[in-house]
N, C-alpha and C positions, 0 to 999 in steps of 0.2 A: 516435397509438397505434403502439407498435413492433409490427412483424410477426414472427412466430416461425416460422422454417424451418429446415431442417437440410441444408446443401449436402454435397456429397461432397468439395469442396475449399473452402478458405477464401481469399478475396481478401486482398492485403496490406493491413495497417493498422498505424498506428503502435504501436510497443511501447515500454515503459520497464521499468526493472529496479529493485528496492530491494535495498540492501545495509545490514549494520549495521556499526559502527565496530570495527575490530579493536582488541585490547588487548595482544596478544603478538606476537613476531616471527613466529611460526608462523602465526597468524591474519592478519597483514599479507601474508605470501606468498600464503596461500590466497586472500585478496581480490584481489590483483594479478593472480594466475592467472585467477580467474573473470572480472574486468573485461576482461582481454585477449581472452579467448574469446567473451565476450558481445558485445563491442564490433563484432564482425564482423557482427552483426544491426542495426547502425546504430540504436540506440535514440534516441528523441526526447531523453530524458533519463535519468539515474539518480537515485534518492532515497537519502539516508542517514539512518538513524534515530537517535533521541534517547532515551537510556536512561531508564528509570523514575526519577522524582525528580531527573532532571538527572545521572544517574550517568555519562553520558558527555559532559559539558558540554565538556571539552577534546577528546575523541576525535572527536567529529562534525566539528567545523571542520577537524581534521587530515586526516580522511579525505576531506571535500569538496575541500580543496586538492590532495591526492594524486590523486584521480580526475581532476581538472581539468587539473593540470599534467603528470601523468605518462602518462595515457591519452587527453587530449583530449576527455573526456566532459563533457557539461553536467550538473553535480551539483546537486542540489536538496536542501538540508538540510531535515530535520524540526526544528520548533521547537515546544516543549511549554509549556504553563501551568505545569506542575508544577515546583516547587522554584526557580522563578526570580522575582525581583523585577522590577519595571517597569524599573528602571535596568540590571539584568542582561540582560534580554532585549532592551532597546533597544540596549546595547553589542554584543550578539550580531548583532543585525540590521545594524548599522553594519558589523561585520566582514564580514558576508556581501555586504553592498553593495559594499564595497571589493574583495572577491574577484571581483566580476564576477557573482555568482549572481543570476539574473533570476527564479528560481521558489523558493517556500517552500512546504513542507507544514506547515500550521498545526493543531496537535492540542491537544486538552485533555490528554491523557496520563493515566496511572494514579498515583494516589498508592500508594507501595510500603509494605509492612508496616513499621510502627515509625515512619512519618512522620506528623506531626500533621495537616497541612493543605496545601492548595494554596499557590501564591505569591500574587502580587498579582492574577492572573486566575483565576477560578474556571471559565470556560467558554471553549470555543474561539472562539465568537462574539466574546467580549471581546478575545481575542488578534488576531482578524481586524481588528476596529476599530482596535486600537493600530497594527498593521502599515500599515493604509490611512493613518492619521492621521500616522504618523511617515514613511513612504516612499511616499506615494501615487503610483501610476503606475508605480513602478520594479519592484516585485515581482508576478509572476504567482502568486496564492495558491490552493493546493489544500488541501481540507479532507477529512475522513473521513466516510463514511457506511456504514450497516449494512443490507443488504437483508434480513437475517433478524433485525434488531432488535439494538440495543446491549444487552448483558447486563444493564446498570444502569437501562434505560429502564423507565418505569413501564407503558407499552404501546406498541404499534406505531404508534398515532396520534401519541402524545407524541414518539416517536422521529423520525418525519417532520417534526413541527413543529421540533424541535431543529436538524434538518438545514437546513430552510427558513430559521431564524434565522441560521445560519452564512453561508448565501448571500446573505441580505439585508444581513449586515454587510460584505459586499464580496468573498466568495469568487469566484474565476474559474473553478473547477472542482472535481471532487471524484473520490476514489478509494474504491472500496468495500472493506470487509472481504471476505476470501476466501469462497467458497461453492461448492457443487457442485450446486446446485438452480438451473438458469437461470430458471425461472419466478419465483423470488425476486426475482432482478434485475429482470426485466421488470415485475413488479408494482410493485416500488419505484420505478422510473423513472416509470412511469404515474402512481403517487400523487404523486410530486415534481412532474411536469409539471401535474397538476391543481392544485397549490398556486402555480403560476407560476414554478416553477424552470426555467430555460432553459440553465443551464451544463452542459457535458459532464459525464457521470457515467460514469467508466472503471471497468470491473470489475477488482477485484483477483484474481490468479490464484495458487493455491498448488500448484505441482507436488508429486507425492506420491513421496517417496523412502523414508520410514520411517514404518510405521503407528503404532507406540507413540508417536512424538513428534507426528504429526499429531492423534492423538486427544487428547494432552495440550494441545496448542495450542487445539484446538477446544473443549475444555471450559473453557478460560480466556476465550476470546473469544466464545463463543456461536455458533461457526460448526457448523452440522449436517453431520454425515457421513451421508449417505442409507445406509439399512439394508443395501441390496443391495451397496454399495461396501464397507462395513465388513465384512460377511460374507465377501466375496471376499478382502479383505486378511487377515482372520483365517485363512482357510484356507490361506493360502500360508506361514504361520507364519515360519520363518527363511530362506525362500527370497527373498533380497534382490533377485535379478536378475528373478523373476517379478514381485514387487511393484512394481519400477520400470517394467517393461514394461507390466503392466496399469494403473499409475497414469498413465503417459504417454498410453496410449490413451484412458482416461476424461477426462483433462484436455484432451487435443487435441479430443475430441469436444465438450466443453464450450465451448471457445473458438470452434469452428466454429459452434455454434449461436448464441452471443453475437454474433459478427461478422455473421451473417446477419440476426440479429434487430435490428441497428442500433448494437451497441456502437461508440463512436468510437475506442477504442483499447484495448490490453491492458496491464495493469501487474503484473509478475511479482514475487512475493515469493521472492527467490532463496535466502535463508538463507546467502548467500556461496558457494553452491555453482553450478557451471555445468552439470553433467551432466543433473539433472533438468529444468531449464529448455530446455536444448538438445534434449532428447529429444522435449519437446512441440513446439518450434519446428520441429524436422525433420518431424514428422508434419504439420504445417500447411503444409509445403511453402515 
C-alpha cells in the first residue's frame, strides 16, 4: 500500500520530459532551446510524441535523431497503432533499433476525424506483443495508463483491466495521463497492484502555463481540473504571470505529495516549453 504524506521538501527522484516533433524552423528552434535548458536537470530520458493517425510519421524519427545527436539525450519515440500497417511499424522499429533507441512508448493512439479505422493493430497490448516478438529484450517498453479513467473506457474497472493486459503483453513500465488529484494516482496504483501489476507506474505531470489551453486539453483527454484550481485560474483572467506562479506552486505541491507517496519518477509534459517545467523543478529544489 502506498503511504500518502506531504513533506516540506522533495527528495530527488528521476525525471523525464516529453516533447512533440516540430514541423517548422521556428518550432525546431524552440525545441532546441527547450532541450538545452531542460538537459541541465539530467533527465533519465526524453520522449517524442507521434501525431494522430501517423501525422508525424517522418517528423518523430527526425526529432529523435536530433535530440540524441545534438543534445546527447536518451530519446524514446512514441509508436502508435493508428495509421500504420504491420510492415510500416516493423520498419519504424528497425529504424529506432539502428539509431540505438532502447526505450519505446507504445500507444494505441486516437483515430483522427475522417479516418476510417486503425491500422493492423487495434489495441496497445497487440502492439506491445508485436514489439516483444520482433525485438525481444532490446526495447524497454512504456505504455500509458489513466488514473482518472480513459475517456473511452466503459468504466473504471474495465480501464484497469485494459492496463493489466498491456503489462501482461510485455510492458516494462507505464506513464500516466496527467492529473491534479494525487488520490486518483494512489488509488489507481493500488488497484493495479491488486491485479498483480508490479512494473513502475510513473505519474505524468502537466505544468500550468495557460488556463484556456489546459481546459481544452483536459476536456479531450478526460483529465479533471479540480474546481478550486479552475476557479483560481479563472479569477486571474489575463494575468499571465500570476497564472504561471500559481500553477507552478500547485504542480510543485502535487509532485511533493507524489514523491513522498512512493512515485518512482516524474514525467513532465513540456509542450516544448521550458519555463513552466523549470518553475516547478525550481520549487522542488
